[in-house]
N, C-alpha and C positions, 0 to 999 in steps of 0.2 A: 504493499500500499504506499501511496505517497501522502505524506502529511499535508493537510490543506495549507496553502500559502497564508501567511499572516495569522497562524494559529495563536490562541492564548492558552498557555500551558502552565499548570501547577507542577513544580518538582519538589516533592518532599525531601528534606535533608539535602538540598541542593547547593549548599554553601561549601562542600568539601567533597573530596574523594570522587567516586563514580558520578554522583550527583552533579558536582561542579563541572566535570567533563561534559555531561549531557547539557547542562545549562549554557556553557560556552559554545557548544555546537549549535544549539537552537538559536542563540543570539546571532551568530554568524549567518544562520539561514533565514533571518529576518523575522523571527517570531517574537511575540511578547511573552516574557517568562516571569512567573511568580514563584518565589522560593519561600518555603516555611522551614524554620529550624528552631531549636530550643536555645541556642547560644547567641545572645544579642550581639557580642563583640565579633563573632564570626560573620554574622549577617552584615555588620557595618564594614567589615573588611571586603565583603563581597561587593556591596554597593560602591565602595570606594574604587574598586577595580573595574566594575561594570555598572555605571550609574543607571543604565536603562532597566536594571532588574527591579522588580517590585518585591519587597520582602514583608513577611509577617512573623512575628515571634510566636512560635507555637510549640508547646510541649505535647508531642503526640502520644505519650504515655498517659495523658490526662483526658478522660472522656469530654469534660466540659470544654477543654481547649480545642478538641476536634470539632465539637459542635459549633463553637464560636468561629472557628476557621471557615466552616461550610457557610454559616450565616453571612459572614463578611464577603465571601466569594459571591454567594447568591445575590447579595445587595449591590456590591461594588464592581463585580466582575462576572455578571450572569452570562456573558458571552464566552466564558471559558469552555473550550471544547476538548481539552486533553488533560488527563490526570495521570501523573507518573508517580507511582508508589515506590520510591527509592529508599526512604529512611530506614535504617536498620542498625542494630548493634550486634556485636560479636564478643562473647566472653570466653576466654580460655579458662576452664574450670573442671572440677570433678565433683560428683555427688558427695565425696568425702570432706569437701570444704564446708567450713561452718557457715558460710554465707551463701551456699549453693542455691537454696530454694528461692531466697530474696532476688538474687541475680537472675535466675531462671524465670521468675515472674516478670522481671523487667524486660527481658528478651522476648517473652511471649507477648506481652502488652504492646511492644513497639514493633516487632516483626510480624505478628499475626493480627492482634486485635485492632491495632490502628488502621492498617490498610483495609481490613474487612469493614470496619465502621465507615471509613471515608468513601469506600465504594458504595455502601448502602445509602449514603447521603448524596454523593455527587451524581449518581445516575438519575436524580431528580432534576438535574439541570437540563433544560430542553436542548442546549447547544452541545452537550457532551456527545462526542463521537468516537473517542479513543481512551482506553485504559491501558496503561503500560505498567506491568508488575515486574520488578527486579527480584529475581530469585538468586540461584547460585548453582555452580557446578556440584557443590556439596549436597544438593537436593537428590542427586543420582547415586552418590557414593559418599557417606559421611566421613568426617574427620574427627576422631574420638576426643581430641583436645578441645573441640568446640561442639559438644554433644547436643546442646539445646539449640544453638545456631543451625546446625545441620538439620535437625528435626523441624525447626520452624520453616526453613526453606523447602523441605520436602512437602510439608503441609501446604505452603503457599503455592508451590508449583501444581499440586493436585487441585487446589481450589481454582487456580487460574485456568486449568483445562475445563473444569466444570463451568466456570463463569463465561468462557468463550461460547459454549453451547447455549447457556441460559440467556445471553444477551444478543444472540445472533438475530432474532426476530425484531429487536429494537434498533438494529443497524449501528450497534456500538462495537467497534473493533476492540479485540482483547489481544494484547501483545505480551509475550514473555521475554524479558531480557535476562539471559543466563550467563553472568560473568564468571570467569575463573578467578583465582587469586591475582590481584592486581596490585600495583605499587601505590597503596594508600595506607592510612593510619587505622584501618578497621581492625579492631582487636587490640590495638596498642601501637605506639610509634616503633618503627623499626622491624616489626614482625614480618612485613611483606616487602622489604626493601629489595629482595631478590627477584620479585615478580615483574611481569611486563607493565609497561607504562599504560596509563589510562587513555591517552589520546588516540592511539591506533585502535584500541578496542572500540571507542565510541564511533570513530569513522566507519568501522566494520559493521557495527550493529545497524547504523543508519543506511548504509548501503544495502544491507540484507532486507531492511524494511522497504526500501525502494523496489527490491526485486519481488515483493509481495509475500515475504515470509512472515510468520507470526511467532516463531520461536527463534530467538536471535542468540547464537552461541559464538564462542571465540576461543581458539587455542585448546587448552585442556578441557574446557567446558563442552566443546564440540565433541571431543573424544568421549567424555563421560556420558553424554546424552545418547550415545549409540551402545552402550554396554548391555549385554544380557547377563544372565545369572553367573556363568563362569568368569566373564570378564569382570563382574562385580567382585567376586572373591579375589581375583588377582589385584584389582585396583585397591581394595581395602587392605590387603596384605602389603601392597607397596607403601601405603601410608602408615602402616603399623607393623614394621618389621619385628 
């Protein structure tokens, strides 16, 4: 699919990492971009670098904040036609950790509850024609050091497949973006310094989008998306020698 010219697009968590890469691509392509995020200083840095970006401080872990975001969009930007569910957190942890359950609850709230809630709200917008959900290559084969993150992405991928079917009669396109590990601060600074850069990944996914694809993969995530049962065992063993 080709994104409509001059689209108005909300990117959650768009001030850093993959989200920032998506935002910068969309700006170059001539779209109006709205970014929400919880860290006001990071949002200020974003607008200092890209004055055209519209920002809204929002804690997506909070139900009231999600509802306030939708009400603001419905009032001030009711022509918004694309929702990009990008915001997510990744915790390296084990069930043996004292704070495991608290951190797991936060991951579930941000990685699952928030996008599901936003989708249920934003499909009420008459102009909405596209939902883009960012999952992960770990949706296909988990990494045990990030057990809850891997599980949330598997959940979100499954939901996205169902959502595509459920919204097809409403002419709302549902796209899944499936990144591999990339050079971002996801999970903590320095953890992914060895990984590929964000820029080429973003260029690739939008090229795939123009080709009509709705499952956008790159590098190792493309390989993981093809694995069967035997390959799954090999991939898991590779990550967990």
